[in-house]
py3Dmol code that shows the C-alpha trace and the ligand (Angstrom):
import py3Dmol

protein = """\
ATOM      1  CA  MET A   1     -38.553  37.387 -12.552  1.00  0.00           C
ATOM      2  CA  ASP A   2     -35.807  35.501 -10.784  1.00  0.00           C
ATOM      3  CA  ARG A   3     -33.988  36.948  -7.842  1.00  0.00           C
ATOM      4  CA  ALA A   4     -30.680  37.541  -9.586  1.00  0.00           C
ATOM      5  CA  LYS A   5     -32.389  39.546 -12.274  1.00  0.00           C
ATOM      6  CA  ARG A   6     -34.385  41.529  -9.730  1.00  0.00           C
ATOM      7  CA  ASN A   7     -31.174  42.353  -7.908  1.00  0.00           C
ATOM      8  CA  LEU A   8     -29.583  43.521 -11.108  1.00  0.00           C
ATOM      9  CA  ILE A   9     -32.550  45.703 -11.977  1.00  0.00           C
ATOM     10  CA  GLY A  10     -32.390  47.086  -8.458  1.00  0.00           C
ATOM     11  CA  LEU A  11     -28.993  48.589  -9.125  1.00  0.00           C
ATOM     12  CA  THR A  12     -29.204  52.251  -9.908  1.00  0.00           C
ATOM     13  CA  ALA A  13     -27.796  52.046 -13.382  1.00  0.00           C
ATOM     14  CA  LEU A  14     -30.541  51.134 -15.785  1.00  0.00           C
ATOM     15  CA  VAL A  15     -27.827  49.548 -17.864  1.00  0.00           C
ATOM     16  CA  TRP A  16     -28.233  46.497 -15.695  1.00  0.00           C
ATOM     17  CA  ALA A  17     -31.871  46.199 -16.560  1.00  0.00           C
ATOM     18  CA  THR A  18     -31.167  45.774 -20.225  1.00  0.00           C
ATOM     19  CA  GLY A  19     -28.181  43.600 -19.501  1.00  0.00           C
ATOM     20  CA  ALA A  20     -30.403  41.167 -17.694  1.00  0.00           C
ATOM     21  CA  ALA A  21     -33.161  41.402 -20.281  1.00  0.00           C
ATOM     22  CA  SER A  22     -30.806  40.743 -23.172  1.00  0.00           C
ATOM     23  CA  ALA A  23     -30.126  37.258 -21.829  1.00  0.00           C
ATOM     24  CA  GLU A  24     -33.804  36.381 -22.223  1.00  0.00           C
ATOM     25  CA  PRO A  25     -35.574  35.092 -25.328  1.00  0.00           C
ATOM     26  CA  HIS A  26     -36.636  37.881 -27.635  1.00  0.00           C
ATOM     27  CA  SER A  27     -39.881  39.550 -26.728  1.00  0.00           C
ATOM     28  CA  THR A  28     -42.711  39.420 -29.216  1.00  0.00           C
ATOM     29  CA  SER A  29     -43.116  43.187 -29.119  1.00  0.00           C
ATOM     30  CA  PRO A  30     -41.816  44.607 -32.386  1.00  0.00           C
ATOM     31  CA  LEU A  31     -39.639  47.451 -31.101  1.00  0.00           C
ATOM     32  CA  PRO A  32     -37.595  47.880 -27.914  1.00  0.00           C
ATOM     33  CA  PHE A  33     -38.685  51.527 -27.787  1.00  0.00           C
ATOM     34  CA  ALA A  34     -41.738  53.661 -28.475  1.00  0.00           C
ATOM     35  CA  LEU A  35     -41.196  56.094 -31.333  1.00  0.00           C
ATOM     36  CA  LYS A  36     -42.897  59.447 -30.696  1.00  0.00           C
ATOM     37  CA  GLN A  37     -42.968  62.343 -33.127  1.00  0.00           C
ATOM     38  CA  VAL A  38     -42.562  65.372 -30.869  1.00  0.00           C
ATOM     39  CA  ALA A  39     -42.347  68.023 -33.643  1.00  0.00           C
ATOM     40  CA  PRO A  40     -42.210  68.021 -37.462  1.00  0.00           C
ATOM     41  CA  GLY A  41     -39.281  65.748 -38.345  1.00  0.00           C
ATOM     42  CA  VAL A  42     -38.224  65.369 -34.709  1.00  0.00           C
ATOM     43  CA  TYR A  43     -38.636  61.999 -33.005  1.00  0.00           C
ATOM     44  CA  ALA A  44     -38.076  60.697 -29.482  1.00  0.00           C
ATOM     45  CA  ALA A  45     -37.381  56.978 -29.088  1.00  0.00           C
ATOM     46  CA  ILE A  46     -38.485  56.171 -25.559  1.00  0.00           C
ATOM     47  CA  ASP A  47     -37.220  53.009 -23.874  1.00  0.00           C
ATOM     48  CA  GLY A  48     -39.968  50.449 -23.295  1.00  0.00           C
ATOM     49  CA  PRO A  49     -41.129  49.050 -19.956  1.00  0.00           C
ATOM     50  CA  GLN A  50     -38.820  46.034 -20.291  1.00  0.00           C
ATOM     51  CA  HIS A  51     -35.791  48.347 -20.717  1.00  0.00           C
ATOM     52  CA  ARG A  52     -34.669  46.472 -23.808  1.00  0.00           C
ATOM     53  CA  ALA A  53     -33.266  49.694 -25.312  1.00  0.00           C
ATOM     54  CA  GLY A  54     -31.613  50.686 -22.012  1.00  0.00           C
ATOM     55  CA  SER A  55     -32.119  54.420 -22.508  1.00  0.00           C
ATOM     56  CA  ASN A  56     -33.889  56.903 -24.733  1.00  0.00           C
ATOM     57  CA  ALA A  57     -32.606  58.119 -28.093  1.00  0.00           C
ATOM     58  CA  GLY A  58     -34.022  60.292 -30.870  1.00  0.00           C
ATOM     59  CA  PHE A  59     -33.418  61.811 -34.266  1.00  0.00           C
ATOM     60  CA  VAL A  60     -33.965  64.919 -36.357  1.00  0.00           C
ATOM     61  CA  ILE A  61     -34.754  64.815 -40.060  1.00  0.00           C
ATOM     62  CA  GLY A  62     -33.384  67.868 -41.901  1.00  0.00           C
ATOM     63  CA  ASP A  63     -33.430  68.926 -45.544  1.00  0.00           C
ATOM     64  CA  ASP A  64     -30.574  66.717 -46.611  1.00  0.00           C
ATOM     65  CA  GLY A  65     -29.924  64.237 -43.854  1.00  0.00           C
ATOM     66  CA  VAL A  66     -30.686  62.869 -40.419  1.00  0.00           C
ATOM     67  CA  LEU A  67     -28.970  63.534 -37.094  1.00  0.00           C
ATOM     68  CA  VAL A  68     -29.393  60.865 -34.401  1.00  0.00           C
ATOM     69  CA  VAL A  69     -29.049  61.428 -30.657  1.00  0.00           C
ATOM     70  CA  ASP A  70     -27.617  58.431 -28.778  1.00  0.00           C
ATOM     71  CA  SER A  71     -27.628  54.779 -29.807  1.00  0.00           C
ATOM     72  CA  PHE A  72     -29.157  52.790 -26.913  1.00  0.00           C
ATOM     73  CA  PHE A  73     -27.465  50.015 -24.996  1.00  0.00           C
ATOM     74  CA  ASN A  74     -27.053  47.385 -27.668  1.00  0.00           C
ATOM     75  CA  LEU A  75     -26.734  46.875 -31.395  1.00  0.00           C
ATOM     76  CA  ASP A  76     -30.153  45.221 -31.777  1.00  0.00           C
ATOM     77  CA  ALA A  77     -31.967  48.288 -30.443  1.00  0.00           C
ATOM     78  CA  ALA A  78     -29.779  50.620 -32.535  1.00  0.00           C
ATOM     79  CA  ARG A  79     -30.409  48.602 -35.695  1.00  0.00           C
ATOM     80  CA  ALA A  80     -34.142  48.803 -34.996  1.00  0.00           C
ATOM     81  CA  LEU A  81     -33.773  52.589 -34.753  1.00  0.00           C
ATOM     82  CA  VAL A  82     -31.883  52.706 -38.074  1.00  0.00           C
ATOM     83  CA  ALA A  83     -34.672  50.661 -39.676  1.00  0.00           C
ATOM     84  CA  GLU A  84     -37.323  53.055 -38.344  1.00  0.00           C
ATOM     85  CA  ILE A  85     -35.403  56.047 -39.735  1.00  0.00           C
ATOM     86  CA  HIS A  86     -35.103  54.383 -43.156  1.00  0.00           C
ATOM     87  CA  ARG A  87     -38.827  53.617 -43.034  1.00  0.00           C
ATOM     88  CA  LEU A  88     -39.638  57.306 -42.397  1.00  0.00           C
ATOM     89  CA  THR A  89     -37.205  58.990 -44.786  1.00  0.00           C
ATOM     90  CA  PRO A  90     -34.915  58.217 -47.732  1.00  0.00           C
ATOM     91  CA  LYS A  91     -32.456  60.865 -46.477  1.00  0.00           C
ATOM     92  CA  PRO A  92     -29.066  59.593 -45.302  1.00  0.00           C
ATOM     93  CA  ILE A  93     -28.142  59.235 -41.629  1.00  0.00           C
ATOM     94  CA  ARG A  94     -25.336  61.780 -41.407  1.00  0.00           C
ATOM     95  CA  ASP A  95     -24.534  62.355 -37.757  1.00  0.00           C
ATOM     96  CA  LEU A  96     -24.774  60.635 -34.397  1.00  0.00           C
ATOM     97  CA  VAL A  97     -24.365  62.758 -31.285  1.00  0.00           C
ATOM     98  CA  ASN A  98     -23.477  60.839 -28.127  1.00  0.00           C
ATOM     99  CA  THR A  99     -24.750  62.841 -25.149  1.00  0.00           C
ATOM    100  CA  HIS A 100     -22.129  61.104 -22.937  1.00  0.00           C
ATOM    101  CA  TYR A 101     -20.001  57.977 -22.769  1.00  0.00           C
ATOM    102  CA  HIS A 102     -22.285  55.669 -20.718  1.00  0.00           C
ATOM    103  CA  LEU A 103     -22.844  52.308 -22.413  1.00  0.00           C
ATOM    104  CA  ASP A 104     -26.638  52.612 -22.303  1.00  0.00           C
ATOM    105  CA  HIS A 105     -26.254  55.608 -24.692  1.00  0.00           C
ATOM    106  CA  THR A 106     -23.292  54.442 -26.797  1.00  0.00           C
ATOM    107  CA  GLY A 107     -23.694  50.657 -26.930  1.00  0.00           C
ATOM    108  CA  GLY A 108     -25.267  50.765 -30.395  1.00  0.00           C
ATOM    109  CA  ASP A 109     -22.844  53.292 -31.932  1.00  0.00           C
ATOM    110  CA  GLN A 110     -21.415  50.794 -34.431  1.00  0.00           C
ATOM    111  CA  ALA A 111     -24.865  50.275 -35.960  1.00  0.00           C
ATOM    112  CA  LEU A 112     -25.138  54.019 -36.617  1.00  0.00           C
ATOM    113  CA  ARG A 113     -21.599  54.191 -37.996  1.00  0.00           C
ATOM    114  CA  ASP A 114     -22.411  51.254 -40.279  1.00  0.00           C
ATOM    115  CA  ALA A 115     -25.439  53.251 -41.436  1.00  0.00           C
ATOM    116  CA  GLY A 116     -23.133  56.138 -42.428  1.00  0.00           C
ATOM    117  CA  ALA A 117     -23.087  58.398 -39.381  1.00  0.00           C
ATOM    118  CA  VAL A 118     -20.156  60.508 -38.218  1.00  0.00           C
ATOM    119  CA  ILE A 119     -19.977  60.175 -34.423  1.00  0.00           C
ATOM    120  CA  ILE A 120     -19.906  63.500 -32.558  1.00  0.00           C
ATOM    121  CA  ALA A 121     -19.153  63.538 -28.818  1.00  0.00           C
ATOM    122  CA  HIS A 122     -17.618  65.549 -26.013  1.00  0.00           C
ATOM    123  CA  ARG A 123     -13.840  65.281 -26.189  1.00  0.00           C
ATOM    124  CA  ASN A 124     -13.735  63.316 -22.924  1.00  0.00           C
ATOM    125  CA  VAL A 125     -15.926  60.575 -24.413  1.00  0.00           C
ATOM    126  CA  ARG A 126     -13.068  59.480 -26.663  1.00  0.00           C
ATOM    127  CA  GLY A 127     -10.901  58.838 -23.625  1.00  0.00           C
ATOM    128  CA  TRP A 128     -13.625  57.229 -21.555  1.00  0.00           C
ATOM    129  CA  VAL A 129     -15.902  55.146 -23.756  1.00  0.00           C
ATOM    130  CA  ARG A 130     -13.689  52.033 -23.715  1.00  0.00           C
ATOM    131  CA  THR A 131     -12.368  52.448 -20.151  1.00  0.00           C
ATOM    132  CA  GLU A 132     -14.847  54.136 -17.851  1.00  0.00           C
ATOM    133  CA  ASN A 133     -17.698  51.920 -19.070  1.00  0.00           C
ATOM    134  CA  VAL A 134     -15.914  48.996 -17.403  1.00  0.00           C
ATOM    135  CA  HIS A 135     -16.017  50.926 -14.139  1.00  0.00           C
ATOM    136  CA  LEU A 136     -19.655  51.902 -14.775  1.00  0.00           C
ATOM    137  CA  LEU A 137     -20.796  48.288 -14.978  1.00  0.00           C
ATOM    138  CA  GLY A 138     -18.886  47.387 -11.823  1.00  0.00           C
ATOM    139  CA  PRO A 139     -17.408  44.158 -10.533  1.00  0.00           C
ATOM    140  CA  GLN A 140     -20.293  42.028 -11.849  1.00  0.00           C
ATOM    141  CA  ILE A 141     -19.375  42.866 -15.441  1.00  0.00           C
ATOM    142  CA  THR A 142     -19.582  39.881 -17.789  1.00  0.00           C
ATOM    143  CA  ALA A 143     -17.049  38.864 -20.443  1.00  0.00           C
ATOM    144  CA  GLU A 144     -19.714  39.710 -23.033  1.00  0.00           C
ATOM    145  CA  PHE A 145     -19.994  43.307 -21.800  1.00  0.00           C
ATOM    146  CA  LYS A 146     -16.205  43.641 -21.632  1.00  0.00           C
ATOM    147  CA  ALA A 147     -15.977  42.590 -25.277  1.00  0.00           C
ATOM    148  CA  GLN A 148     -18.784  44.983 -26.263  1.00  0.00           C
ATOM    149  CA  ILE A 149     -17.025  47.892 -24.543  1.00  0.00           C
ATOM    150  CA  ALA A 150     -13.611  47.058 -26.063  1.00  0.00           C
ATOM    151  CA  ALA A 151     -15.171  47.137 -29.535  1.00  0.00           C
ATOM    152  CA  LEU A 152     -17.031  50.456 -29.166  1.00  0.00           C
ATOM    153  CA  PRO A 153     -16.152  52.891 -31.942  1.00  0.00           C
ATOM    154  CA  LEU A 154     -14.311  56.055 -30.889  1.00  0.00           C
ATOM    155  CA  PRO A 155     -15.969  59.367 -31.781  1.00  0.00           C
ATOM    156  CA  ASP A 156     -14.908  61.022 -35.050  1.00  0.00           C
ATOM    157  CA  VAL A 157     -15.579  64.638 -34.069  1.00  0.00           C
ATOM    158  CA  THR A 158     -14.991  65.825 -30.520  1.00  0.00           C
ATOM    159  CA  THR A 159     -15.569  69.139 -28.796  1.00  0.00           C
ATOM    160  CA  ASP A 160     -15.495  70.750 -25.386  1.00  0.00           C
ATOM    161  CA  LYS A 161     -17.421  73.755 -26.663  1.00  0.00           C
ATOM    162  CA  ASP A 162     -20.765  74.371 -28.317  1.00  0.00           C
ATOM    163  CA  LEU A 163     -21.168  73.631 -31.994  1.00  0.00           C
ATOM    164  CA  THR A 164     -23.780  74.095 -34.673  1.00  0.00           C
ATOM    165  CA  VAL A 165     -24.649  71.323 -37.104  1.00  0.00           C
ATOM    166  CA  TRP A 166     -26.632  72.230 -40.211  1.00  0.00           C
ATOM    167  CA  LEU A 167     -28.895  69.684 -41.841  1.00  0.00           C
ATOM    168  CA  GLY A 168     -29.387  71.834 -44.934  1.00  0.00           C
ATOM    169  CA  SER A 169     -31.381  74.789 -43.586  1.00  0.00           C
ATOM    170  CA  ARG A 170     -32.219  73.048 -40.299  1.00  0.00           C
ATOM    171  CA  LYS A 171     -30.068  74.246 -37.431  1.00  0.00           C
ATOM    172  CA  ILE A 172     -29.053  71.934 -34.590  1.00  0.00           C
ATOM    173  CA  VAL A 173     -27.248  73.384 -31.587  1.00  0.00           C
ATOM    174  CA  VAL A 174     -25.001  70.984 -29.669  1.00  0.00           C
ATOM    175  CA  ARG A 175     -24.067  72.348 -26.258  1.00  0.00           C
ATOM    176  CA  THR A 176     -21.426  71.272 -23.754  1.00  0.00           C
ATOM    177  CA  VAL A 177     -22.983  71.099 -20.293  1.00  0.00           C
ATOM    178  CA  LEU A 178     -21.862  70.053 -16.808  1.00  0.00           C
ATOM    179  CA  GLY A 179     -23.230  67.610 -14.282  1.00  0.00           C
ATOM    180  CA  HIS A 180     -23.783  63.983 -15.273  1.00  0.00           C
ATOM    181  CA  THR A 181     -20.321  62.705 -16.260  1.00  0.00           C
ATOM    182  CA  GLY A 182     -17.885  65.562 -16.940  1.00  0.00           C
ATOM    183  CA  GLY A 183     -18.345  65.043 -20.691  1.00  0.00           C
ATOM    184  CA  ASP A 184     -21.962  65.853 -21.467  1.00  0.00           C
ATOM    185  CA  LEU A 185     -23.681  67.307 -24.527  1.00  0.00           C
ATOM    186  CA  THR A 186     -27.264  68.381 -25.159  1.00  0.00           C
ATOM    187  CA  VAL A 187     -28.883  68.700 -28.592  1.00  0.00           C
ATOM    188  CA  PHE A 188     -31.324  71.532 -29.293  1.00  0.00           C
ATOM    189  CA  VAL A 189     -33.551  71.970 -32.329  1.00  0.00           C
ATOM    190  CA  PRO A 190     -34.473  75.683 -32.218  1.00  0.00           C
ATOM    191  CA  ASP A 191     -37.131  75.657 -34.948  1.00  0.00           C
ATOM    192  CA  ALA A 192     -39.023  72.887 -33.139  1.00  0.00           C
ATOM    193  CA  LYS A 193     -38.205  73.941 -29.548  1.00  0.00           C
ATOM    194  CA  VAL A 194     -37.038  70.410 -28.710  1.00  0.00           C
ATOM    195  CA  LEU A 195     -34.123  69.784 -26.345  1.00  0.00           C
ATOM    196  CA  PHE A 196     -32.559  66.329 -26.129  1.00  0.00           C
ATOM    197  CA  THR A 197     -31.062  66.503 -22.653  1.00  0.00           C
ATOM    198  CA  GLY A 198     -29.250  63.171 -22.434  1.00  0.00           C
ATOM    199  CA  ASP A 199     -28.996  62.181 -18.780  1.00  0.00           C
ATOM    200  CA  MET A 200     -29.110  65.758 -17.545  1.00  0.00           C
ATOM    201  CA  LEU A 201     -32.835  64.995 -17.139  1.00  0.00           C
ATOM    202  CA  TRP A 202     -34.590  61.832 -15.964  1.00  0.00           C
ATOM    203  CA  ARG A 203     -38.372  61.742 -15.647  1.00  0.00           C
ATOM    204  CA  LYS A 204     -39.714  60.254 -12.400  1.00  0.00           C
ATOM    205  CA  ILE A 205     -36.755  57.856 -12.070  1.00  0.00           C
ATOM    206  CA  PRO A 206     -33.742  58.319  -9.756  1.00  0.00           C
ATOM    207  CA  PRO A 207     -30.761  59.328 -11.901  1.00  0.00           C
ATOM    208  CA  ASN A 208     -27.481  57.445 -11.933  1.00  0.00           C
ATOM    209  CA  LEU A 209     -25.168  59.691  -9.915  1.00  0.00           C
ATOM    210  CA  ILE A 210     -22.075  57.490 -10.243  1.00  0.00           C
ATOM    211  CA  ASP A 211     -20.036  60.086 -12.174  1.00  0.00           C
ATOM    212  CA  GLY A 212     -22.164  63.107 -11.386  1.00  0.00           C
ATOM    213  CA  SER A 213     -21.862  66.400  -9.568  1.00  0.00           C
ATOM    214  CA  VAL A 214     -25.247  67.345  -8.133  1.00  0.00           C
ATOM    215  CA  LYS A 215     -23.931  70.892  -7.731  1.00  0.00           C
ATOM    216  CA  GLU A 216     -23.204  71.244 -11.447  1.00  0.00           C
ATOM    217  CA  TRP A 217     -26.193  69.150 -12.492  1.00  0.00           C
ATOM    218  CA  THR A 218     -28.773  71.309 -10.695  1.00  0.00           C
ATOM    219  CA  ALA A 219     -27.183  74.430 -12.207  1.00  0.00           C
ATOM    220  CA  THR A 220     -27.538  72.957 -15.699  1.00  0.00           C
ATOM    221  CA  ASP A 221     -31.168  72.046 -15.043  1.00  0.00           C
ATOM    222  CA  ALA A 222     -31.774  75.607 -13.820  1.00  0.00           C
ATOM    223  CA  ASP A 223     -30.329  76.783 -17.157  1.00  0.00           C
ATOM    224  CA  PHE A 224     -32.861  74.560 -18.962  1.00  0.00           C
ATOM    225  CA  GLU A 225     -35.640  76.220 -16.980  1.00  0.00           C
ATOM    226  CA  HIS A 226     -34.378  79.646 -18.039  1.00  0.00           C
ATOM    227  CA  MET A 227     -34.150  78.876 -21.741  1.00  0.00           C
ATOM    228  CA  PRO A 228     -36.145  81.287 -23.905  1.00  0.00           C
ATOM    229  CA  ASP A 229     -39.663  79.891 -24.175  1.00  0.00           C
ATOM    230  CA  ALA A 230     -38.920  77.029 -21.769  1.00  0.00           C
ATOM    231  CA  ALA A 231     -42.650  76.702 -21.069  1.00  0.00           C
ATOM    232  CA  HIS A 232     -43.199  75.664 -24.686  1.00  0.00           C
ATOM    233  CA  THR A 233     -40.074  73.531 -25.008  1.00  0.00           C
ATOM    234  CA  ILE A 234     -40.259  69.758 -25.299  1.00  0.00           C
ATOM    235  CA  PHE A 235     -37.563  68.013 -23.270  1.00  0.00           C
ATOM    236  CA  VAL A 236     -36.513  64.515 -24.323  1.00  0.00           C
ATOM    237  CA  PRO A 237     -34.859  63.018 -21.234  1.00  0.00           C
ATOM    238  CA  GLY A 238     -32.241  60.275 -21.109  1.00  0.00           C
ATOM    239  CA  HIS A 239     -34.621  58.022 -19.218  1.00  0.00           C
ATOM    240  CA  GLY A 240     -38.389  58.230 -18.725  1.00  0.00           C
ATOM    241  CA  ASP A 241     -41.102  59.633 -20.947  1.00  0.00           C
ATOM    242  CA  VAL A 242     -41.105  62.871 -22.966  1.00  0.00           C
ATOM    243  CA  ALA A 243     -40.990  65.759 -20.513  1.00  0.00           C
ATOM    244  CA  ASN A 244     -41.974  69.395 -20.081  1.00  0.00           C
ATOM    245  CA  LEU A 245     -40.793  72.332 -17.995  1.00  0.00           C
ATOM    246  CA  LYS A 246     -42.644  71.031 -14.929  1.00  0.00           C
ATOM    247  CA  ASP A 247     -40.734  67.748 -15.173  1.00  0.00           C
ATOM    248  CA  VAL A 248     -37.423  69.625 -15.309  1.00  0.00           C
ATOM    249  CA  ASP A 249     -38.402  71.518 -12.178  1.00  0.00           C
ATOM    250  CA  ASP A 250     -39.506  68.276 -10.490  1.00  0.00           C
ATOM    251  CA  PHE A 251     -36.202  66.600 -11.345  1.00  0.00           C
ATOM    252  CA  ARG A 252     -34.137  69.508 -10.047  1.00  0.00           C
ATOM    253  CA  ALA A 253     -36.249  69.524  -6.871  1.00  0.00           C
ATOM    254  CA  TYR A 254     -35.487  65.801  -6.430  1.00  0.00           C
ATOM    255  CA  LEU A 255     -31.728  66.452  -6.608  1.00  0.00           C
ATOM    256  CA  LEU A 256     -31.998  69.390  -4.209  1.00  0.00           C
ATOM    257  CA  ASP A 257     -34.128  67.296  -1.813  1.00  0.00           C
ATOM    258  CA  LEU A 258     -31.554  64.509  -1.940  1.00  0.00           C
ATOM    259  CA  ARG A 259     -28.737  66.932  -1.165  1.00  0.00           C
ATOM    260  CA  ARG A 260     -30.648  68.603   1.679  1.00  0.00           C
ATOM    261  CA  LEU A 261     -31.688  65.303   3.286  1.00  0.00           C
ATOM    262  CA  VAL A 262     -28.144  63.923   3.053  1.00  0.00           C
ATOM    263  CA  THR A 263     -26.748  67.153   4.511  1.00  0.00           C
ATOM    264  CA  ASP A 264     -29.214  66.941   7.418  1.00  0.00           C
ATOM    265  CA  GLY A 265     -28.311  63.300   8.055  1.00  0.00           C
ATOM    266  CA  ARG A 266     -24.591  64.040   7.961  1.00  0.00           C
ATOM    267  CA  LYS A 267     -25.105  66.869  10.462  1.00  0.00           C
ATOM    268  CA  ALA A 268     -26.895  64.354  12.729  1.00  0.00           C
ATOM    269  CA  GLY A 269     -23.810  62.132  12.518  1.00  0.00           C
ATOM    270  CA  LEU A 270     -25.386  59.440  10.326  1.00  0.00           C
ATOM    271  CA  LYS A 271     -23.260  57.355   7.974  1.00  0.00           C
ATOM    272  CA  GLY A 272     -23.568  54.415   5.603  1.00  0.00           C
ATOM    273  CA  ASP A 273     -26.705  52.280   5.976  1.00  0.00           C
ATOM    274  CA  ALA A 274     -28.083  54.470   8.777  1.00  0.00           C
ATOM    275  CA  LEU A 275     -27.861  57.527   6.540  1.00  0.00           C
ATOM    276  CA  ALA A 276     -29.615  55.701   3.700  1.00  0.00           C
ATOM    277  CA  GLN A 277     -32.324  54.435   6.049  1.00  0.00           C
ATOM    278  CA  ALA A 278     -32.962  57.945   7.335  1.00  0.00           C
ATOM    279  CA  VAL A 279     -33.076  59.592   3.910  1.00  0.00           C
ATOM    280  CA  THR A 280     -34.927  56.990   1.793  1.00  0.00           C
ATOM    281  CA  PRO A 281     -38.454  57.248   3.290  1.00  0.00           C
ATOM    282  CA  LYS A 282     -38.298  61.042   3.225  1.00  0.00           C
ATOM    283  CA  LEU A 283     -37.148  61.102  -0.379  1.00  0.00           C
ATOM    284  CA  LYS A 284     -39.957  58.713  -1.379  1.00  0.00           C
ATOM    285  CA  ALA A 285     -42.538  60.758   0.530  1.00  0.00           C
ATOM    286  CA  LEU A 286     -41.460  63.947  -1.248  1.00  0.00           C
ATOM    287  CA  HIS A 287     -41.719  62.237  -4.668  1.00  0.00           C
ATOM    288  CA  PRO A 288     -44.615  59.784  -4.390  1.00  0.00           C
ATOM    289  CA  ASP A 289     -45.163  59.529  -8.160  1.00  0.00           C
ATOM    290  CA  TRP A 290     -41.558  58.446  -8.794  1.00  0.00           C
ATOM    291  CA  THR A 291     -40.342  54.859  -9.001  1.00  0.00           C
ATOM    292  CA  ILE A 292     -37.664  54.742  -6.277  1.00  0.00           C
ATOM    293  CA  SER A 293     -36.423  51.335  -5.107  1.00  0.00           C
ATOM    294  CA  ASP A 294     -34.647  51.058  -1.757  1.00  0.00           C
ATOM    295  CA  ARG A 295     -31.560  49.912  -3.582  1.00  0.00           C
ATOM    296  CA  ALA A 296     -31.592  52.890  -5.946  1.00  0.00           C
ATOM    297  CA  ALA A 297     -32.133  55.275  -3.029  1.00  0.00           C
ATOM    298  CA  ALA A 298     -29.227  53.749  -1.095  1.00  0.00           C
ATOM    299  CA  ALA A 299     -26.919  54.328  -4.076  1.00  0.00           C
ATOM    300  CA  GLU A 300     -28.185  57.915  -4.468  1.00  0.00           C
ATOM    301  CA  VAL A 301     -27.449  58.600  -0.809  1.00  0.00           C
ATOM    302  CA  ARG A 302     -23.992  57.030  -0.997  1.00  0.00           C
ATOM    303  CA  TYR A 303     -22.959  59.095  -4.032  1.00  0.00           C
ATOM    304  CA  MET A 304     -24.436  62.285  -2.566  1.00  0.00           C
ATOM    305  CA  ASP A 305     -22.630  61.615   0.714  1.00  0.00           C
ATOM    306  CA  GLU A 306     -19.342  61.190  -1.178  1.00  0.00           C
ATOM    307  CA  GLU A 307     -19.898  64.439  -3.068  1.00  0.00           C
ATOM    308  CA  SER A 308     -20.685  66.273   0.162  1.00  0.00           C
ATOM    309  CA  ALA A 309     -17.579  64.796   1.809  1.00  0.00           C
ATOM    310  CA  GLY A 310     -15.392  65.728  -1.177  1.00  0.00           C
ATOM    311  CA  THR A 311     -14.352  62.087  -1.662  1.00  0.00           C
ATOM    312  CA  LYS A 312     -16.296  61.335  -4.823  1.00  0.00           C
ATOM    313  CA  ARG A 313     -14.474  59.613  -7.666  1.00  0.00           C
ATOM    314  CA  ARG A 314     -15.240  61.208 -11.028  1.00  0.00           C
ATOM    315  CA  PRO A 315     -13.767  60.250 -14.411  1.00  0.00           C
ATOM    316  CA  MET A 316     -10.600  62.216 -15.189  1.00  0.00           C
ATOM    317  CA  PRO A 317     -10.156  63.868 -18.603  1.00  0.00           C
ATOM    318  CA  GLN A 318      -7.514  62.041 -20.642  1.00  0.00           C
ATOM    319  CA  PRO A 319      -5.050  63.609 -23.083  1.00  0.00           C
ATOM    320  CA  ASP A 320      -6.021  63.234 -26.757  1.00  0.00           C
TER     321      ASP A 320
END
"""
ligand_1 = """\
1
ZN
Zn -25.798 58.163 -18.178
"""
view = py3Dmol.view(width=600, height=400)
view.addModel(protein, "pdb")
view.setStyle({"model": 0}, {"cartoon": {"style": "trace"}})
view.addModel(ligand_1, "xyz")
view.setStyle({"model": 1}, {"stick": {}})
view.zoomTo()
view.show()
């Protein structure tokens, strides 16, 4: 791996990983994700080790149609997902739920729309998907990414409340939650006890806090832990492998550890690089089975510091 690519992958947003990978010749592996059936008719599509999909996605097959959760980072990965769905069922793809606006979850939306899906998202996603994604990718954004973002489809159905989608007799509960971006949805399949969390949950990987509120985020994760029958619920995270209640608790503990360590460092008068250098080894020691790069940790500390200081920039809701 060349240095430029390693630097890109080192950035907190996993979007960069796929961005770098997409410039390479196609891998020989058949799919950019691993498809895992987690319950009857419920599938998790877990991003592969090369991050060619950029995030996780999934889908639910009901009596009369299919609902998809998120569309990966790029059209190739989304088209591969559409092909897998068509291989498994003749039922039409009816709905796509975007858990939030980030490009690694919406980049393939057009492929799902082309396959017939109505795009459902939080109302803020409509105002953010073509604007805030430019900010998300930062100053190193390429002309190719700018064009991809400008061409993203806008959601067809938006909500800032909970809603129920029926796939025939199969009930899907879409919930509005707080924490990752200010426009987040989760997707719950009650009969299968499967919760697609979007980026409200990451498994053993530092989350991208760029738009987040750790205060709200940890409260939402506590709500997950208090769901009826949480111990028997399958959690499909936005990044990382299929998770269980213990993983939710571990993730929430990571966020609380980050906040506590940053608070301690701030009280000791530490700022900037010194704060990151003080917090990073402690955070790694508390979570030895996580993959935490120094660069990712430094970004986590910076965003947490901004939240604690009350100076954090978060996306602003736009009028319809
Ligand atoms: Zn995200």
